[in-house]
Z-matrix of the N, CA and C atoms (Angstrom, degrees):
N
C 1 1.556
C 2 1.534 1 106.34
N 3 1.309 2 121.65 1 128.75
C 4 1.434 3 122.87 2 175.85
C 5 1.541 4 107.16 3 -68.87
N 6 1.231 5 114.37 4 120.78
C 7 1.562 6 124.25 5 -174.57
C 8 1.541 7 106.59 6 -134.97
N 9 1.287 8 122.97 7 98.20
C 10 1.432 9 121.33 8 166.05
C 11 1.582 10 110.80 9 -56.54
N 12 1.284 11 118.08 10 153.65
C 13 1.400 12 123.99 11 -165.80
C 14 1.585 13 110.24 12 -59.82
N 15 1.351 14 113.67 13 -40.73
C 16 1.524 15 114.59 14 -173.79
C 17 1.523 16 110.09 15 -79.96
N 18 1.326 17 116.29 16 -0.41
C 19 1.498 18 116.97 17 170.50
C 20 1.507 19 114.00 18 -106.14
N 21 1.353 20 118.99 19 3.58
C 22 1.455 21 118.47 20 -178.80
C 23 1.545 22 116.05 21 -65.79
N 24 1.288 23 116.09 22 137.76
C 25 1.465 24 122.03 23 170.32
C 26 1.353 25 106.08 24 -99.86
N 27 1.338 26 117.17 25 91.83
C 28 1.515 27 124.95 26 -170.50
C 29 1.495 28 114.87 27 -98.13
N 30 1.393 29 118.56 28 -4.28
C 31 1.477 30 124.98 29 177.61
C 32 1.462 31 107.91 30 -85.78
N 33 1.421 32 116.26 31 110.90
C 34 1.420 33 119.46 32 -171.92
C 35 1.543 34 112.44 33 -64.21
N 36 1.359 35 114.74 34 -35.85
C 37 1.507 36 119.62 35 -177.17
C 38 1.559 37 109.58 36 -72.65
N 39 1.327 38 115.01 37 -33.44
C 40 1.389 39 122.57 38 178.99
C 41 1.571 40 112.13 39 -69.00
N 42 1.243 41 115.27 40 -34.63
C 43 1.499 42 123.98 41 171.29
C 44 1.458 43 112.51 42 -66.38
N 45 1.381 44 117.59 43 -40.27
C 46 1.398 45 119.20 44 -176.65
C 47 1.587 46 109.30 45 -71.57
N 48 1.320 47 110.42 46 -44.89
C 49 1.525 48 114.46 47 175.73
C 50 1.470 49 115.56 48 -56.52
N 51 1.310 50 115.43 49 -37.45
C 52 1.518 51 117.67 50 171.11
C 53 1.449 52 111.65 51 -61.29
N 54 1.307 53 122.34 52 -47.69
C 55 1.390 54 128.09 53 -177.16
C 56 1.500 55 109.64 54 -56.60
N 57 1.396 56 118.41 55 -43.97
C 58 1.450 57 127.86 56 -179.47
C 59 1.453 58 108.85 57 -63.68
N 60 1.346 59 121.80 58 -40.00
C 61 1.349 60 131.05 59 -170.85
C 62 1.599 61 104.72 60 -73.12
N 63 1.257 62 111.55 61 -50.37
C 64 1.675 63 119.29 62 -178.70
C 65 1.510 64 109.01 63 -105.43
N 66 1.250 65 112.90 64 65.59
C 67 1.567 66 114.88 65 -168.93
C 68 1.518 67 115.61 66 -86.18
N 69 1.402 68 115.78 67 -1.32
C 70 1.475 69 117.55 68 176.03
C 71 1.566 70 102.43 69 -91.45
N 72 1.402 71 107.65 70 105.15
C 73 1.480 72 119.43 71 -171.10
C 74 1.466 73 115.25 72 -112.68
N 75 1.328 74 115.01 73 175.92
C 76 1.397 75 119.11 74 178.10
C 77 1.622 76 108.71 75 -118.28
N 78 1.305 77 113.69 76 119.94
C 79 1.535 78 117.33 77 176.81
C 80 1.442 79 113.00 78 -100.58
N 81 1.371 80 116.87 79 128.05
C 82 1.494 81 121.07 80 -176.19
C 83 1.524 82 108.79 81 -120.52
N 84 1.317 83 112.97 82 129.98
C 85 1.447 84 117.26 83 178.10
C 86 1.598 85 105.77 84 -134.89
N 87 1.371 86 114.11 85 168.53
C 88 1.394 87 121.50 86 173.05
C 89 1.542 88 116.64 87 -95.73
N 90 1.302 89 115.81 88 131.03
C 91 1.443 90 116.52 89 178.81
C 92 1.572 91 106.85 90 -125.51
N 93 1.253 92 115.40 91 96.83
C 94 1.601 93 117.56 92 175.35
C 95 1.570 94 104.81 93 73.16
N 96 1.262 95 122.61 94 29.05
C 97 1.386 96 125.85 95 179.09
C 98 1.579 97 114.75 96 89.40
N 99 1.311 98 115.88 97 1.61
C 100 1.368 99 118.07 98 -175.64
C 101 1.620 100 107.43 99 -114.66
N 102 1.316 101 117.07 100 124.15
C 103 1.511 102 121.50 101 -177.96
C 104 1.615 103 107.62 102 -67.08
N 105 1.345 104 113.89 103 133.28
C 106 1.348 105 120.08 104 172.71
C 107 1.515 106 116.11 105 -125.70
N 108 1.220 107 123.35 106 138.80
C 109 1.469 108 127.07 107 -176.64
C 110 1.527 109 113.53 108 -123.37
N 111 1.250 110 113.14 109 144.00
C 112 1.567 111 123.30 110 179.98
C 113 1.503 112 105.24 111 -133.55
N 114 1.310 113 123.21 112 140.06
C 115 1.415 114 125.96 113 -179.97
C 116 1.538 115 106.41 114 -107.65
N 117 1.429 116 114.05 115 116.78
C 118 1.458 117 122.10 116 -169.01
C 119 1.487 118 114.44 117 -132.28
N 120 1.238 119 124.58 118 152.96
C 121 1.499 120 128.42 119 166.08
C 122 1.471 121 106.68 120 -77.71
N 123 1.343 122 114.74 121 135.19
C 124 1.443 123 120.60 122 177.07
C 125 1.584 124 111.57 123 -122.31
N 126 1.452 125 111.70 124 150.34
C 127 1.465 126 117.49 125 168.11
C 128 1.514 127 100.24 126 -103.20
N 129 1.358 128 112.63 127 128.65
C 130 1.475 129 120.83 128 179.00
C 131 1.528 130 108.50 129 -113.66
N 132 1.317 131 114.42 130 114.90
C 133 1.482 132 115.26 131 -171.58
C 134 1.564 133 107.76 132 -140.98
N 135 1.304 134 114.74 133 156.59
C 136 1.417 135 125.80 134 -176.17
C 137 1.515 136 106.10 135 -107.95
N 138 1.302 137 117.93 136 129.75
C 139 1.446 138 125.54 137 177.44
C 140 1.570 139 105.52 138 -128.82
N 141 1.418 140 109.48 139 94.37
C 142 1.434 141 118.85 140 -175.15
C 143 1.607 142 107.11 141 59.22
N 144 1.280 143 120.04 142 -124.96
C 145 1.485 144 118.46 143 -179.97
C 146 1.457 145 114.79 144 -83.56
N 147 1.407 146 117.30 145 -9.11
C 148 1.479 147 118.62 146 -177.91
C 149 1.544 148 114.47 147 -86.71
N 150 1.310 149 119.47 148 141.51
C 151 1.474 150 124.02 149 169.44
C 152 1.550 151 106.78 150 -100.75
N 153 1.278 152 114.91 151 126.77
C 154 1.399 153 120.13 152 179.68
C 155 1.488 154 114.59 153 -123.79
N 156 1.363 155 114.80 154 141.55
C 157 1.532 156 121.86 155 -175.53
C 158 1.525 157 99.77 156 -118.92
N 159 1.362 158 115.98 157 129.50
C 160 1.419 159 127.92 158 -178.58
C 161 1.522 160 110.14 159 -122.67
N 162 1.378 161 116.94 160 135.45
C 163 1.498 162 119.34 161 179.19
C 164 1.605 163 104.96 162 -168.55
N 165 1.302 164 112.52 163 -173.48
C 166 1.417 165 118.75 164 173.95
C 167 1.472 166 113.06 165 -153.03
N 168 1.444 167 117.61 166 150.44
C 169 1.368 168 124.89 167 179.56
C 170 1.554 169 109.20 168 -101.24
N 171 1.271 170 119.65 169 156.97
C 172 1.415 171 121.05 170 160.06
C 173 1.487 172 110.27 171 -62.71
N 174 1.365 173 120.70 172 134.15
C 175 1.394 174 124.91 173 -174.08
C 176 1.623 175 107.02 174 -60.12
N 177 1.290 176 119.41 175 -29.87
C 178 1.550 177 121.75 176 -175.88
C 179 1.507 178 109.75 177 -76.30
N 180 1.261 179 120.16 178 -10.89
C 181 1.461 180 124.92 179 -179.01
C 182 1.536 181 104.91 180 -79.14
N 183 1.440 182 113.43 181 127.71
C 184 1.434 183 119.61 182 -177.80
C 185 1.632 184 112.05 183 -64.74
N 186 1.334 185 110.62 184 -26.32
C 187 1.475 186 113.60 185 179.57
C 188 1.553 187 114.29 186 -66.59
N 189 1.352 188 117.14 187 -16.20
C 190 1.514 189 123.26 188 -176.67
C 191 1.507 190 103.81 189 -72.11
N 192 1.245 191 126.51 190 -15.69
C 193 1.461 192 126.61 191 176.88
C 194 1.553 193 105.61 192 -100.16
N 195 1.409 194 116.17 193 -49.02
C 196 1.475 195 116.19 194 -175.10
C 197 1.493 196 114.09 195 -61.19
N 198 1.339 197 119.56 196 -27.95
C 199 1.455 198 123.60 197 -176.16
C 200 1.508 199 112.21 198 -56.69
N 201 1.247 200 120.67 199 -27.59
C 202 1.421 201 120.89 200 -175.08
C 203 1.540 202 114.05 201 -88.64
N 204 1.387 203 116.76 202 -3.11
C 205 1.479 204 122.11 203 -176.82
C 206 1.531 205 111.76 204 -82.52
N 207 1.314 206 117.79 205 -38.27
C 208 1.461 207 115.85 206 -169.62
C 209 1.556 208 107.18 207 -145.02
N 210 1.320 209 118.92 208 -179.15
C 211 1.263 210 124.05 209 174.36
C 212 1.557 211 116.88 210 -60.22
N 213 1.318 212 121.96 211 137.82
C 214 1.410 213 118.16 212 177.03
C 215 1.507 214 110.08 213 -110.83
N 216 1.408 215 118.88 214 159.35
C 217 1.326 216 125.54 215 175.13
C 218 1.579 217 105.49 216 -114.57
N 219 1.300 218 109.76 217 129.38
C 220 1.614 219 111.86 218 174.61
C 221 1.593 220 104.31 219 -117.76
N 222 1.310 221 110.54 220 127.93
C 223 1.477 222 116.28 221 -179.49
C 224 1.542 223 111.57 222 -113.00
N 225 1.402 224 110.23 223 123.46
C 226 1.483 225 120.46 224 176.99
C 227 1.475 226 105.24 225 -107.43
N 228 1.426 227 114.07 226 126.00
C 229 1.450 228 118.45 227 177.61
C 230 1.576 229 100.37 228 -162.29
N 231 1.319 230 109.41 229 153.50
C 232 1.552 231 119.36 230 175.93
C 233 1.553 232 111.14 231 -152.92
N 234 1.327 233 111.47 232 -84.14
C 235 1.522 234 108.88 233 -167.66
C 236 1.625 235 105.59 234 -73.71
N 237 1.445 236 102.96 235 147.83
C 238 1.451 237 115.53 236 -177.02
C 239 1.480 238 106.69 237 -160.19
N 240 1.288 239 116.39 238 156.66
C 241 1.499 240 120.86 239 -177.71
C 242 1.471 241 110.18 240 -152.53
N 243 1.236 242 115.39 241 139.93
C 244 1.468 243 129.22 242 164.77
C 245 1.578 244 110.30 243 -68.45
N 246 1.340 245 116.67 244 122.71
C 247 1.444 246 123.21 245 175.87
C 248 1.476 247 112.61 246 -103.25
N 249 1.263 248 115.84 247 110.77
C 250 1.469 249 122.84 248 176.05
C 251 1.458 250 113.77 249 -72.42
N 252 1.390 251 119.96 250 139.19
C 253 1.416 252 122.60 251 174.50
C 254 1.530 253 113.75 252 -69.65
N 255 1.392 254 113.02 253 -8.14
C 256 1.502 255 118.27 254 177.31
C 257 1.663 256 106.71 255 -62.21
N 258 1.315 257 113.05 256 -21.76
C 259 1.489 258 114.12 257 -176.32
C 260 1.483 259 112.03 258 -83.08
N 261 1.255 260 121.40 259 -3.84
C 262 1.433 261 126.64 260 -172.67
C 263 1.575 262 110.77 261 -93.50
N 264 1.350 263 114.08 262 153.77
C 265 1.554 264 118.14 263 -178.77
C 266 1.520 265 110.50 264 -72.08
N 267 1.324 266 115.10 265 -33.62
C 268 1.424 267 116.84 266 -177.64
C 269 1.410 268 115.18 267 -107.30
N 270 1.409 269 121.34 268 148.09
C 271 1.478 270 122.27 269 -176.53
C 272 1.523 271 110.25 270 -71.71
N 273 1.337 272 118.84 271 -29.91
C 274 1.417 273 123.37 272 -172.14
C 275 1.610 274 106.11 273 -77.70
N 276 1.237 275 115.88 274 73.59
C 277 1.478 276 122.18 275 177.24
C 278 1.518 277 109.40 276 -148.77
N 279 1.418 278 114.33 277 166.03
C 280 1.437 279 119.53 278 177.90
C 281 1.475 280 111.47 279 -128.45
N 282 1.371 281 117.19 280 160.40
C 283 1.433 282 118.14 281 -179.81
C 284 1.564 283 116.28 282 -66.62
N 285 1.243 284 122.08 283 160.20
C 286 1.405 285 128.30 284 179.95
C 287 1.476 286 113.87 285 -146.13
N 288 1.323 287 120.47 286 -174.61
C 289 1.368 288 124.58 287 177.45
C 290 1.389 289 115.30 288 -132.58
N 291 1.406 290 124.01 289 134.75
C 292 1.395 291 126.04 290 -174.94
C 293 1.634 292 100.87 291 -104.75
N 294 1.379 293 117.90 292 145.81
C 295 1.401 294 119.74 293 -179.59
C 296 1.590 295 110.27 294 -170.51
N 297 1.338 296 112.60 295 168.77
C 298 1.481 297 118.56 296 170.87
C 299 1.528 298 104.22 297 -129.90
N 300 1.315 299 115.06 298 148.40
C 301 1.404 300 125.65 299 -178.76
C 302 1.548 301 111.68 300 -154.04
N 303 1.309 302 116.05 301 144.20
C 304 1.480 303 121.38 302 170.92
C 305 1.533 304 107.48 303 -127.59
N 306 1.266 305 117.83 304 135.42
C 307 1.492 306 122.79 305 172.94
C 308 1.454 307 109.82 306 -116.22
N 309 1.260 308 117.32 307 125.95
C 310 1.445 309 121.69 308 -178.67
C 311 1.544 310 107.22 309 -121.79
N 312 1.427 311 112.07 310 130.33
C 313 1.459 312 118.48 311 -177.01
C 314 1.636 313 108.88 312 -114.10
N 315 1.301 314 116.76 313 142.32
C 316 1.420 315 119.07 314 174.58
C 317 1.613 316 112.55 315 177.78
N 318 1.302 317 116.24 316 170.33
C 319 1.368 318 116.66 317 -171.55
C 320 1.665 319 102.61 318 -100.75
N 321 1.312 320 120.28 319 141.77
C 322 1.421 321 125.56 320 -173.75
C 323 1.554 322 106.75 321 -87.39
N 324 1.382 323 117.16 322 137.61
C 325 1.477 324 122.10 323 170.11
C 326 1.487 325 112.33 324 -117.55
N 327 1.254 326 118.71 325 136.67
C 328 1.483 327 124.39 326 -173.81
C 329 1.480 328 109.72 327 -70.36
N 330 1.348 329 115.28 328 138.27
C 331 1.513 330 120.33 329 172.11
C 332 1.576 331 101.53 330 -109.43
N 333 1.268 332 112.23 331 106.38
C 334 1.475 333 119.15 332 -169.96
C 335 1.622 334 113.16 333 -108.89
N 336 1.309 335 111.97 334 -28.78
C 337 1.588 336 114.78 335 178.97
C 338 1.530 337 105.68 336 -62.80
N 339 1.370 338 119.07 337 134.92
C 340 1.488 339 123.16 338 -174.26
C 341 1.498 340 105.58 339 -74.03
N 342 1.360 341 117.92 340 -30.95
C 343 1.493 342 114.48 341 179.16
C 344 1.475 343 110.22 342 -65.28
N 345 1.436 344 116.31 343 -37.89
C 346 1.586 345 113.98 344 -178.01
C 347 1.479 346 105.09 345 -79.89
N 348 1.205 347 128.10 346 -29.75
C 349 1.516 348 127.53 347 175.28
C 350 1.685 349 106.04 348 -57.70
N 351 1.378 350 114.82 349 -44.13
C 352 1.437 351 122.72 350 -178.99
C 353 1.509 352 110.14 351 -58.18
N 354 1.411 353 113.88 352 -47.89
C 355 1.518 354 124.68 353 177.02
C 356 1.482 355 110.45 354 -61.12
N 357 1.301 356 116.36 355 -40.72
C 358 1.492 357 121.32 356 177.27
C 359 1.531 358 113.40 357 -57.17
N 360 1.437 359 109.42 358 -47.34
C 361 1.455 360 117.67 359 -175.15
C 362 1.585 361 109.98 360 -70.76
N 363 1.251 362 116.08 361 -36.50
C 364 1.486 363 119.96 362 173.25
C 365 1.420 364 111.05 363 -70.06
N 366 1.212 365 126.71 364 -25.41
C 367 1.480 366 128.62 365 179.46
C 368 1.578 367 105.60 366 -79.40
N 369 1.297 368 119.67 367 -39.95
C 370 1.366 369 121.46 368 177.69
C 371 1.578 370 114.99 369 -66.62
N 372 1.365 371 111.22 370 -44.27
C 373 1.492 372 118.44 371 170.24
C 374 1.384 373 113.92 372 -51.42
N 375 1.328 374 114.27 373 -51.30
C 376 1.496 375 124.94 374 -175.73
C 377 1.518 376 107.89 375 -57.52
N 378 1.394 377 123.20 376 -40.61
C 379 1.342 378 129.62 377 -174.77
C 380 1.442 379 111.12 378 -72.57
N 381 1.457 380 115.63 379 -52.43
C 382 1.453 381 125.79 380 -174.10
C 383 1.601 382 112.80 381 -79.06
N 384 1.296 383 117.11 382 -40.12
C 385 1.444 384 121.36 383 -170.67
C 386 1.518 385 111.98 384 -157.85
N 387 1.445 386 114.07 385 71.53
C 388 1.479 387 120.35 386 -170.31
C 389 1.626 388 107.94 387 -56.30
N 390 1.304 389 120.59 388 -30.04
C 391 1.407 390 125.16 389 179.83
C 392 1.462 391 110.91 390 -60.06
N 393 1.286 392 118.55 391 -30.31
C 394 1.537 393 123.83 392 -179.94
C 395 1.453 394 114.84 393 -70.33
N 396 1.317 395 117.04 394 -19.45
C 397 1.455 396 123.24 395 -169.56
C 398 1.634 397 107.70 396 -59.48
N 399 1.262 398 113.78 397 -43.96
C 400 1.484 399 116.47 398 178.86
C 401 1.529 400 114.43 399 -57.97
N 402 1.304 401 113.24 400 -46.75
C 403 1.532 402 118.51 401 -179.06
C 404 1.607 403 107.02 402 -66.34
N 405 1.375 404 115.15 403 -39.78
C 406 1.545 405 115.02 404 179.71
C 407 1.543 406 111.01 405 -63.49
N 408 1.365 407 114.96 406 -35.08
C 409 1.444 408 116.72 407 -176.80
C 410 1.562 409 111.55 408 -69.02
N 411 1.444 410 117.13 409 -27.15
C 412 1.330 411 118.30 410 178.03
C 413 1.573 412 118.53 411 -91.46
N 414 1.312 413 116.68 412 3.94
C 415 1.394 414 119.89 413 174.96
C 416 1.516 415 114.76 414 -72.69
N 417 1.202 416 120.10 415 148.43
C 418 1.472 417 121.01 416 -178.47
C 419 1.543 418 112.93 417 -60.73
N 420 1.297 419 115.65 418 139.32
C 421 1.485 420 119.23 419 -178.28
C 422 1.481 421 111.45 420 -59.92
N 423 1.343 422 119.55 421 -35.72
C 424 1.479 423 117.23 422 -179.08
C 425 1.546 424 110.08 423 -67.60
N 426 1.294 425 119.02 424 -33.49
C 427 1.422 426 123.33 425 175.40
C 428 1.536 427 107.33 426 -62.85
N 429 1.224 428 117.09 427 -52.92
C 430 1.567 429 119.27 428 -173.73
C 431 1.584 430 107.49 429 -67.51
N 432 1.316 431 118.34 430 -34.21
C 433 1.486 432 114.34 431 179.24
C 434 1.627 433 107.95 432 -72.66
N 435 1.231 434 115.94 433 -31.42
C 436 1.570 435 118.08 434 179.41
C 437 1.576 436 102.83 435 -67.02
N 438 1.376 437 123.55 436 -42.32
C 439 1.378 438 123.46 437 176.63
C 440 1.565 439 109.65 438 -58.78
N 441 1.287 440 116.79 439 -51.55
C 442 1.487 441 121.97 440 -173.87
C 443 1.550 442 108.33 441 -61.16
N 444 1.308 443 117.78 442 -34.84
C 445 1.444 444 122.75 443 -176.35
C 446 1.559 445 107.56 444 -68.55
N 447 1.328 446 119.96 445 -19.63
C 448 1.405 447 120.46 446 -176.83
C 449 1.568 448 114.07 447 -94.19
N 450 1.319 449 114.63 448 7.12
C 451 1.439 450 114.10 449 -176.44
C 452 1.620 451 107.39 450 -130.61
N 453 1.361 452 110.58 451 164.96
C 454 1.455 453 120.98 452 177.55
C 455 1.534 454 105.62 453 -120.74
N 456 1.263 455 117.52 454 107.10
C 457 1.414 456 121.37 455 -179.09
C 458 1.625 457 107.23 456 -90.55
N 459 1.332 458 112.24 457 151.58
C 460 1.510 459 123.17 458 -174.53
C 461 1.479 460 114.63 459 -159.75
N 462 1.308 461 114.97 460 156.48
C 463 1.405 462 115.85 461 173.52
C 464 1.543 463 106.11 462 -136.43
N 465 1.338 464 119.63 463 151.77
C 466 1.402 465 127.51 464 177.45
C 467 1.487 466 107.91 465 -119.16
N 468 1.338 467 114.34 466 130.90
C 469 1.484 468 118.45 467 164.16
C 470 1.413 469 111.42 468 -97.54
N 471 1.439 470 115.36 469 115.36
C 472 1.442 471 117.17 470 -175.36
C 473 1.324 472 118.02 471 -72.40
N 474 1.306 473 116.82 472 135.80
C 475 1.443 474 123.53 473 -171.52
C 476 1.619 475 109.15 474 -114.82
N 477 1.303 476 113.25 475 -13.56
C 478 1.475 477 117.96 476 178.31
C 479 1.451 478 106.62 477 -152.79
N 480 1.421 479 114.27 478 125.62
C 481 1.474 480 116.62 479 -175.87
C 482 1.604 481 103.07 480 -130.31
N 483 1.339 482 111.11 481 128.06
C 484 1.464 483 117.22 482 -176.08
C 485 1.668 484 106.18 483 -128.78
N 486 1.259 485 111.26 484 131.07
C 487 1.491 486 118.09 485 -174.22
C 488 1.589 487 108.82 486 -123.91
N 489 1.251 488 110.75 487 147.46
C 490 1.581 489 115.26 488 175.87
C 491 1.560 490 104.77 489 -148.19
N 492 1.317 491 109.18 490 132.94
C 493 1.479 492 119.99 491 167.78
C 494 1.569 493 111.17 492 -129.63
N 495 1.151 494 111.99 493 105.87
C 496 1.413 495 123.21 494 -176.47
C 497 1.567 496 111.89 495 -96.60
N 498 1.225 497 110.98 496 91.84
C 499 1.563 498 118.60 497 -164.64
C 500 1.521 499 111.42 498 -126.09
N 501 1.376 500 113.31 499 33.26
C 502 1.523 501 118.34 500 171.32
C 503 1.581 502 108.05 501 73.94
N 504 1.378 503 122.14 502 21.52
C 505 1.347 504 124.08 503 -176.06
C 506 1.593 505 107.21 504 -59.88
N 507 1.340 506 119.93 505 -25.00
C 508 1.424 507 121.90 506 -174.70
C 509 1.563 508 114.07 507 -92.47
N 510 1.356 509 115.36 508 12.57
C 511 1.426 510 119.98 509 172.87
C 512 1.531 511 110.53 510 -107.11
N 513 1.356 512 113.28 511 174.44
C 514 1.416 513 122.23 512 -175.89
C 515 1.528 514 111.10 513 -75.22
N 516 1.261 515 117.22 514 160.13
C 517 1.512 516 122.33 515 174.60
C 518 1.490 517 112.76 516 -55.04
N 519 1.286 518 115.48 517 -38.11
C 520 1.422 519 118.85 518 179.89
C 521 1.503 520 113.14 519 -70.30
N 522 1.269 521 113.50 520 -39.46
C 523 1.469 522 121.48 521 -176.61
C 524 1.583 523 107.63 522 -68.48
N 525 1.413 524 117.27 523 -40.15
C 526 1.380 525 117.02 524 179.36
C 527 1.482 526 113.50 525 -72.60
N 528 1.260 527 114.51 526 -29.86
C 529 1.637 528 115.55 527 175.19
C 530 1.632 529 104.69 528 -70.30
N 531 1.314 530 120.96 529 -36.98
C 532 1.443 531 115.24 530 175.49
C 533 1.479 532 114.09 531 -61.25
N 534 1.321 533 116.79 532 -39.84
C 535 1.400 534 121.42 533 -175.28
C 536 1.592 535 109.11 534 -69.70
N 537 1.301 536 114.59 535 -42.52
C 538 1.549 537 118.20 536 -178.38
C 539 1.530 538 103.79 537 -64.35
N 540 1.374 539 119.07 538 -45.54
C 541 1.507 540 117.98 539 -177.20
C 542 1.558 541 110.86 540 -61.08
N 543 1.238 542 115.47 541 -43.92
C 544 1.496 543 120.53 542 -178.69
C 545 1.655 544 114.16 543 -63.72
N 546 1.349 545 106.17 544 -42.59
C 547 1.599 546 107.34 545 -177.50
C 548 1.571 547 110.26 546 -82.73
N 549 1.285 548 116.11 547 -20.37
C 550 1.458 549 115.33 548 176.49
C 551 1.527 550 119.52 549 -64.78
N 552 1.276 551 112.51 550 -25.61
C 553 1.496 552 120.28 551 -179.96
C 554 1.485 553 110.96 552 -99.76
N 555 1.372 554 122.00 553 6.61
C 556 1.432 555 122.42 554 -175.32
C 557 1.650 556 106.87 555 -71.85
N 558 1.268 557 109.95 556 160.31
C 559 1.455 558 118.17 557 169.04
C 560 1.489 559 114.17 558 -84.10
N 561 1.277 560 116.58 559 -16.80
C 562 1.379 561 128.07 560 177.82
C 563 1.521 562 115.45 561 -76.64
N 564 1.275 563 120.23 562 109.97
C 565 1.501 564 126.56 563 -177.24
C 566 1.558 565 112.21 564 -54.00
N 567 1.296 566 115.92 565 -36.92
C 568 1.492 567 120.91 566 177.01
C 569 1.555 568 110.54 567 -61.69
N 570 1.293 569 111.24 568 -45.43
C 571 1.508 570 111.95 569 -174.81
C 572 1.432 571 108.95 570 -72.58
N 573 1.232 572 122.47 571 -30.58
C 574 1.466 573 121.53 572 174.37
C 575 1.432 574 112.41 573 -65.81
N 576 1.292 575 117.26 574 -41.58
C 577 1.535 576 121.70 575 179.48
C 578 1.543 577 109.08 576 -64.93
N 579 1.295 578 118.81 577 -38.57
C 580 1.533 579 120.78 578 175.55
C 581 1.459 580 113.17 579 -62.70
N 582 1.496 581 112.37 580 -35.90
C 583 1.505 582 113.97 581 -177.69
C 584 1.547 583 106.26 582 -67.46
N 585 1.399 584 116.53 583 -35.46
C 586 1.403 585 123.36 584 -177.28
C 587 1.507 586 112.16 585 -63.85
N 588 1.369 587 111.90 586 -47.04
C 589 1.589 588 116.03 587 176.82
C 590 1.599 589 107.83 588 -61.66
N 591 1.304 590 115.16 589 -45.99
C 592 1.619 591 114.15 590 179.29
C 593 1.498 592 107.71 591 -58.05
N 594 1.295 593 119.54 592 -46.67
C 595 1.529 594 116.83 593 179.68
C 596 1.470 595 114.47 594 -57.13
N 597 1.407 596 114.12 595 -41.21
C 598 1.497 597 117.61 596 179.86
C 599 1.429 598 110.44 597 -66.00
N 600 1.352 599 122.43 598 -39.72
C 601 1.433 600 130.65 599 -177.58
C 602 1.588 601 107.54 600 -52.36
N 603 1.400 602 118.78 601 -34.81
C 604 1.396 603 120.82 602 -172.75
C 605 1.535 604 112.15 603 -80.31
N 606 1.375 605 117.88 604 -13.21
C 607 1.428 606 116.13 605 -169.38
C 608 1.588 607 106.09 606 -82.98
């Protein structure tokens, strides 16, 4: 990911927290020289010094086979905002976009053991909707096994993590204040979030 130095998200824990917050990500792999992408929910966890991404494909998805052949790229991103040049002190300026993103690279490993797949699903349910765990536990085993047979579970140990937070760090204090003020009162949730990230950056 092209990241000028002043936009680097270099804090490892901050990057992980961002991935956990915006955990519905895009996984990109190559299949016979053609890039393929699928949008998936991920569990992002630390195991000692290792950062591990866990998810599953529908078995019918061709990417569920290709993912094990080469390194995958998983992109985590969410809040973003158009930045109008009206916020700048000089008229000779152009629009831009503020955003945060984390790119995680690694090789996928298959989770094949049914007991491990069941643990993975329970972990995902617990993360995304803990209240559903009780209902899941009461479902017939035959039904749950049928569901598990329709997916391909995997995990990726991240070997390269790249983070970027483009939050107008290259602009003047006055211009940053103008942007924060404008975005803070927006009806767009993304823009309000970017304003909050910019405000936190100043602290």
